[in-house]
C-alpha positions as a Markdown table, in Angstrom:
| # | Residue | x | y | z |
|---|---|---|---|---|
| 1 | Met | -10.9 | -12.8 | 25.7 |
| 2 | Phe | -9.9 | -15.5 | 23.3 |
| 3 | Leu | -8.4 | -15.8 | 19.8 |
| 4 | Arg | -10.0 | -17.8 | 17.0 |
| 5 | Lys | -9.4 | -18.2 | 13.3 |
| 6 | Tyr | -11.0 | -15.7 | 11.0 |
| 7 | Ala | -13.7 | -17.2 | 8.8 |
| 8 | Asp | -15.4 | -15.9 | 5.6 |
| 9 | Ser | -18.6 | -15.5 | 7.6 |
| 10 | Asp | -16.8 | -12.9 | 9.7 |
| 11 | Phe | -16.3 | -10.5 | 6.8 |
| 12 | Pro | -19.3 | -8.2 | 7.6 |
| 13 | Val | -17.8 | -7.5 | 11.0 |
| 14 | Leu | -14.4 | -6.7 | 9.5 |
| 15 | Lys | -15.9 | -4.5 | 6.9 |
| 16 | Ser | -17.9 | -2.6 | 9.5 |
| 17 | Trp | -14.7 | -1.7 | 11.3 |
| 18 | Val | -13.0 | -0.2 | 8.1 |
| 19 | Thr | -14.7 | 3.1 | 7.9 |
| 20 | Asp | -12.5 | 5.0 | 5.5 |
| 21 | Ala | -9.6 | 4.6 | 3.1 |
| 22 | Lys | -6.9 | 6.0 | 5.5 |
| 23 | Leu | -7.9 | 3.5 | 8.2 |
| 24 | Leu | -7.8 | 0.7 | 5.7 |
| 25 | Phe | -4.3 | 1.8 | 4.5 |
| 26 | Leu | -3.0 | 2.0 | 8.1 |
| 27 | Phe | -4.4 | -1.5 | 8.7 |
| 28 | Ala | -3.6 | -3.3 | 5.5 |
| 29 | Gly | -1.1 | -1.2 | 3.5 |
| 30 | Gly | -1.6 | -1.3 | -0.2 |
| 31 | Asn | -3.0 | -4.8 | -0.4 |
| 32 | Trp | -6.7 | -3.9 | -0.2 |
| 33 | Ser | -8.6 | -0.9 | -1.5 |
| 34 | Tyr | -11.5 | 1.0 | -0.1 |
| 35 | Pro | -14.3 | 0.1 | 0.2 |
| 36 | Leu | -13.2 | -3.3 | 1.4 |
| 37 | Glu | -14.9 | -6.1 | -0.4 |
| 38 | Phe | -15.2 | -9.8 | 0.5 |
| 39 | Glu | -13.3 | -10.9 | -2.7 |
| 40 | Gln | -10.2 | -8.8 | -1.8 |
| 41 | Val | -9.8 | -10.5 | 1.6 |
| 42 | Arg | -10.6 | -14.0 | 0.3 |
| 43 | Asp | -8.3 | -13.7 | -2.7 |
| 44 | Tyr | -5.5 | -12.4 | -0.5 |
| 45 | Gln | -5.9 | -15.2 | 1.9 |
| 46 | Leu | -5.9 | -17.8 | -0.8 |
| 47 | Ala | -2.8 | -16.3 | -2.4 |
| 48 | His | -1.0 | -16.2 | 1.0 |
| 49 | Pro | -1.6 | -19.4 | 2.9 |
| 50 | Leu | 1.2 | -18.7 | 5.4 |
| 51 | Lys | -0.5 | -15.6 | 6.5 |
| 52 | Gln | -3.2 | -16.7 | 9.0 |
| 53 | Ser | -5.9 | -14.3 | 10.0 |
| 54 | Tyr | -7.4 | -14.3 | 13.5 |
| 55 | Leu | -10.1 | -12.5 | 15.5 |
| 56 | Leu | -9.9 | -11.6 | 19.1 |
| 57 | Cys | -13.3 | -12.1 | 20.7 |
| 58 | Asp | -14.7 | -10.9 | 24.0 |
| 59 | Asp | -16.0 | -13.3 | 26.7 |
| 60 | Glu | -19.4 | -13.5 | 24.9 |
| 61 | Gly | -17.7 | -14.4 | 21.6 |
| 62 | His | -18.2 | -11.1 | 19.9 |
| 63 | Pro | -15.2 | -10.1 | 17.7 |
| 64 | Val | -13.3 | -7.0 | 18.9 |
| 65 | Ala | -10.0 | -7.1 | 16.9 |
| 66 | Phe | -8.4 | -8.7 | 13.8 |
| 67 | Gly | -4.8 | -9.7 | 13.4 |
| 68 | Glu | -2.6 | -11.8 | 11.1 |
| 69 | Leu | 0.2 | -14.2 | 12.0 |
| 70 | Ile | 2.8 | -14.5 | 9.2 |
| 71 | Thr | 5.3 | -17.3 | 8.9 |
| 72 | Gly | 7.6 | -18.6 | 6.2 |
| 73 | Asp | 8.2 | -15.1 | 4.8 |
| 74 | Val | 10.9 | -12.4 | 5.0 |
| 75 | Asn | 11.0 | -10.8 | 8.4 |
| 76 | Ser | 9.0 | -13.6 | 10.0 |
| 77 | Pro | 7.5 | -14.7 | 12.3 |
| 78 | Arg | 5.6 | -11.4 | 12.0 |
| 79 | Leu | 2.3 | -9.8 | 13.0 |
| 80 | Gly | 0.3 | -8.0 | 10.4 |
| 81 | Arg | -3.0 | -6.3 | 9.7 |
| 82 | Leu | -3.7 | -5.5 | 13.4 |
| 83 | Leu | -6.9 | -3.7 | 13.9 |
| 84 | Val | -9.0 | -3.0 | 17.0 |
| 85 | Gly | -12.6 | -3.0 | 15.7 |
| 86 | Gly | -14.9 | -0.2 | 16.3 |
| 87 | Glu | -13.9 | 3.3 | 17.5 |
| 88 | Glu | -15.5 | 2.6 | 20.8 |
| 89 | Asn | -13.0 | -0.3 | 21.5 |
| 90 | Arg | -9.8 | 1.7 | 20.7 |
| 91 | Gly | -7.6 | 3.0 | 23.5 |
| 92 | Lys | -8.8 | 0.3 | 26.0 |
| 93 | Gly | -5.8 | -2.1 | 25.8 |
| 94 | Ile | -7.5 | -4.5 | 23.4 |
| 95 | Gly | -4.6 | -4.1 | 20.9 |
| 96 | Lys | -2.2 | -5.3 | 23.6 |
| 97 | Ile | -4.4 | -8.3 | 24.4 |
| 98 | Leu | -4.6 | -9.2 | 20.7 |
| 99 | Ile | -0.8 | -9.0 | 20.3 |
| 100 | Gln | -0.3 | -11.1 | 23.4 |
| 101 | His | -2.6 | -13.8 | 22.0 |
| 102 | Leu | -1.0 | -13.7 | 18.6 |
| 103 | Ile | 2.5 | -14.0 | 20.2 |
| 104 | Thr | 1.3 | -17.1 | 22.2 |
| 105 | Glu | 0.0 | -18.6 | 19.0 |
| 106 | Ser | 3.3 | -17.9 | 17.2 |
| 107 | Arg | 5.3 | -19.4 | 19.9 |
| 108 | Lys | 3.4 | -22.7 | 19.5 |
| 109 | Arg | 4.6 | -22.9 | 15.9 |
| 110 | Asn | 7.9 | -21.1 | 15.8 |
| 111 | Pro | 11.1 | -21.8 | 17.7 |
| 112 | Glu | 12.3 | -18.2 | 17.3 |
| 113 | Asn | 12.5 | -16.0 | 20.4 |
| 114 | Phe | 11.3 | -12.9 | 18.6 |
| 115 | Ile | 8.5 | -11.5 | 16.5 |
| 116 | His | 8.4 | -8.7 | 14.0 |
| 117 | Leu | 5.8 | -6.3 | 12.7 |
| 118 | Phe | 5.7 | -3.3 | 10.3 |
| 119 | Val | 4.1 | 0.0 | 11.3 |
| 120 | Phe | 3.6 | 3.1 | 9.3 |
| 121 | Glu | 5.6 | 6.0 | 10.7 |
| 122 | Glu | 2.4 | 8.2 | 10.9 |
| 123 | Asn | 0.5 | 5.6 | 13.0 |
| 124 | Thr | 1.5 | 7.0 | 16.4 |
| 125 | Pro | -1.2 | 5.3 | 18.5 |
| 126 | Ala | -0.1 | 1.9 | 17.2 |
| 127 | Ile | 3.6 | 2.8 | 17.7 |
| 128 | Arg | 2.9 | 3.8 | 21.4 |
| 129 | Cys | 1.1 | 0.4 | 21.9 |
| 130 | Tyr | 4.0 | -1.6 | 20.4 |
| 131 | Glu | 6.7 | 0.4 | 22.3 |
| 132 | Asn | 4.8 | -0.1 | 25.6 |
| 133 | Met | 4.9 | -3.9 | 24.9 |
| 134 | Gly | 8.6 | -3.8 | 24.4 |
| 135 | Phe | 8.9 | -3.7 | 20.6 |
| 136 | Lys | 11.9 | -1.8 | 19.3 |
| 137 | Phe | 12.5 | -0.1 | 16.0 |
| 138 | Val | 14.8 | -1.7 | 13.5 |
| 139 | Pro | 15.7 | 1.6 | 11.7 |
| 140 | Glu | 17.7 | -0.1 | 8.9 |
| 141 | Val | 14.6 | -1.9 | 7.6 |
| 142 | Val | 12.1 | 0.6 | 6.1 |
| 143 | Val | 9.7 | -0.3 | 3.3 |
| 144 | Pro | 8.4 | 2.6 | 1.2 |
| 145 | Thr | 4.7 | 1.9 | 0.6 |
| 146 | Pro | 2.5 | 3.7 | -1.9 |
| 147 | Ser | -0.6 | 5.2 | -0.2 |
| 148 | Pro | -4.0 | 5.8 | -1.7 |
| 149 | Asp | -3.1 | 9.4 | -2.5 |
| 150 | Gly | 0.1 | 8.3 | -4.4 |
| 151 | Ser | 2.6 | 9.4 | -1.8 |
| 152 | Met | 5.2 | 7.0 | -0.4 |
| 153 | Val | 4.8 | 6.2 | 3.3 |
| 154 | Pro | 7.6 | 4.5 | 5.2 |
| 155 | Ala | 6.7 | 1.2 | 6.9 |
| 156 | Ile | 9.2 | 0.6 | 9.7 |
| 157 | Leu | 10.1 | -2.8 | 11.1 |
| 158 | Met | 9.7 | -3.3 | 14.9 |
| 159 | Thr | 10.9 | -6.4 | 16.8 |
| 160 | Leu | 10.1 | -7.9 | 20.2 |
| 161 | Phe | 12.5 | -10.3 | 21.7 |
| 162 | Tyr | 11.2 | -12.6 | 24.5 |
| 163 | Glu | 12.5 | -15.3 | 26.7 |
| 164 | Gly | 12.9 | -18.8 | 25.2 |
């Protein structure tokens, strides 16, 4: 598998992975609304040039996951908008491979020996993946985020430290 930059032409694949409002919220927080539209993603990327989007592709070049590498922001370097595409690909370790590739990319650009991410408290499959990779909760950093139903959902910071 290999990592490559996300391009506008990849939007149909990304959209096909976002099958409902809850999944979109777990993946993107409140930045985008369901149904996901090309303009939402493009406008977000233009407004946030330090948030670079990537696709993890299989050996044949087919996208299997999406992720974002955030630099120059509070709690960065940080991973964001992590999504393993297609229900059939989830639970197979692809999320871990995506994160490993994003960490490698981050280490090329950032001297820090850590990387952060935020995760919603209710996203237990993602939390298990992150904990298995060595991420630890930073309980004093919690960001209440409005969900599509109007309730506030806590996003909790997790951090992974690695060898310099």
